N, C-alpha and C positions, 0 to 999 in steps of 0.2 A: 376688915382684912382684905387685902388686895388679891385678885386672882391673876395668876400668871398664864401666859398662852400655853405653856406646857401642860398645865392642869386642865385647860379647856380641851386640848387635843386628847389627852388621856381620858377625860370624861366622855368624849364622843365615841372613842373606840371601845370603851368598856361598857357602853350602854347606859351611861350616866344620865343625869337629869337634863343636861344641856344638849339640845338637839338643834340642828340647823334646819330651817324651813326654806323651801324655794321662794325666791324673791319675786313678787308679782307687783307690777306697776299698774295701777288703775288709771285710765285716762280721765283727766279732769281739766276743765277749762277754768283757768284762774282769771282773776280780774285783770292781771297784767297782760295775759295773752289776748284777752278780748280787746283791751285798749290798743295793743299793737295791730290787731286785725282791723279795727275801725280806723285807726290812723293810716294804715296802708290803703284802705279803700278810699278814704278822703283824698289822699295824695294822688291816687290814680284818677279820680274824678277831676281834680284840679289840673293834672297834666293833660287829660282829654280836652278840657275847656280851653286851656292855653294853646294846645296844638291846633284845635279847630280855628281859633283866631289867627294863628300864624299862617296856616294854610290858606285861609281866606285872604289875608293880606298879601301873601305871596302870589296868589292867583290874580289878584287885582293889579299888582305891580307888573306881572308878566303880560297881562292884557294891555297895560299902559305902554309897554315897550313894543308889543306886537301891533296894536291897532291905534294907538295914540288917543288923545282926548280932544274933541269928541271921537268916539269910536268910528273908525273909517276903514273900509275895505274896498279894494279896486281891482278891476280886471279889464283886459282889452281883448276883443275878438271881432271877427267879421260876422255881423248879424244881419246884413242886408239893408242897412239904413244909411245910404249914401256913403258906404265905406268900401274898402278894398284890402287885399292882404298887405299892401304898403301903408295904407292909412286905415287901421281898424277903428271900430267904435270903442270909445273908452267909457266905462261905467264905474261910478263911485257911489258906494252905499255908505250912509252915515246914520248914526243914532244921534240926532240933533235935538237936544232937550227932550228926550224920551219919545221922539217921533222918528219913525223910519222914513228916510228920504233917499231916493236914488237919483243921481244926476247923470244924464247921458249926454255924451259929446259925439254925435254921429260923424263918423269919419275922422274923429279927433279934432273937429273944428269947433272951437269955443264960441263962434258966432251963432251956432245952431243948437245951443243948449236946450235940452228938454229935462223936465223934472217930473219924477213919479213920486207922489206922496203915498206913504204907507200908513200903517196903523200907529196909534200911540201905544207905548209900553207902560203898563201900570205896575207900580210897586215901588218900594223904598229905594232900592239900589239899581233900578232899571236904566238910569242915565249912563251907566257904565257897561251895559250889555252890548257885546259885539253884534253887528249886523253883517251877515255873510251872503254871498251870491254864488250861483252857478248857472251855467247855460246847458240846456238839454232840450232836445226836440220831443216834447211831450205829446203833441197832437199829430206827429209824424207827417208834417207838411213840408219838410225839407229845410225849415228855418229854425234856428235855436230859440227856445223860449227861456224867459228869465225866471229863476226861482230865487226868492229872497228869504233868508232864514234868520229869525231872531228868537233866541231861546229855543223852545220846542215847537215853534210855529213856522209854517212856510207860506209865503204869499206867492201866487203864480201869476205872471204876466205873460200872456200869449203874444207872439210876434205876428201881428196882423196889420196890413195896410201900411207897411214901413214904419211901424211904431209898436212899442210894447203897451198892451192893454190888459187891464185887470180881468181875470177870468170871471165868466158869468156862472150862475148856478147850473144852467143847462149844459154849458161846456164842461163843467166839473163832472156831471153825471156821464157825459159822453166819454171823458177821459178815464173815468173809473171803469166803464164798460170795455174800453180798449185794452185794459191791463189784464 
């Protein structure tokens, strides 16, 4: 026999046998929800890997536009090596086959070229590491000294006797004491 909704309502108001209970939902992890969670985590991991490669590629292309290949950086300044404000010394820093090389043209004159050999850069992608330079009077003698930066390392060339010379360990100790 079929039960009609009127009879159910009547039974509930009369204290009949059919009573409504509060509906409770117990939290449960089903196989489907676990599969969705694992899929989402794998998708995030894949996106992270792809984005890392895209950012690395973009950085390399930006450095190609900014520094060229081989990586080259240049500046001109009066450093006291046969130069003047009208004819400053021109400095070119290169990462040439994973070796830091600085070419100096005193007074902008190519017939007086000087070369400063720096360290080799070790690593798989070091051939594309930019080499940067700046001039700063580190030893406070009134002439700018050359600081060459590659990655997180700096090479200091002091301006002595009208040329840039690599800093000695004794001079390094003196410079640290001056700061």
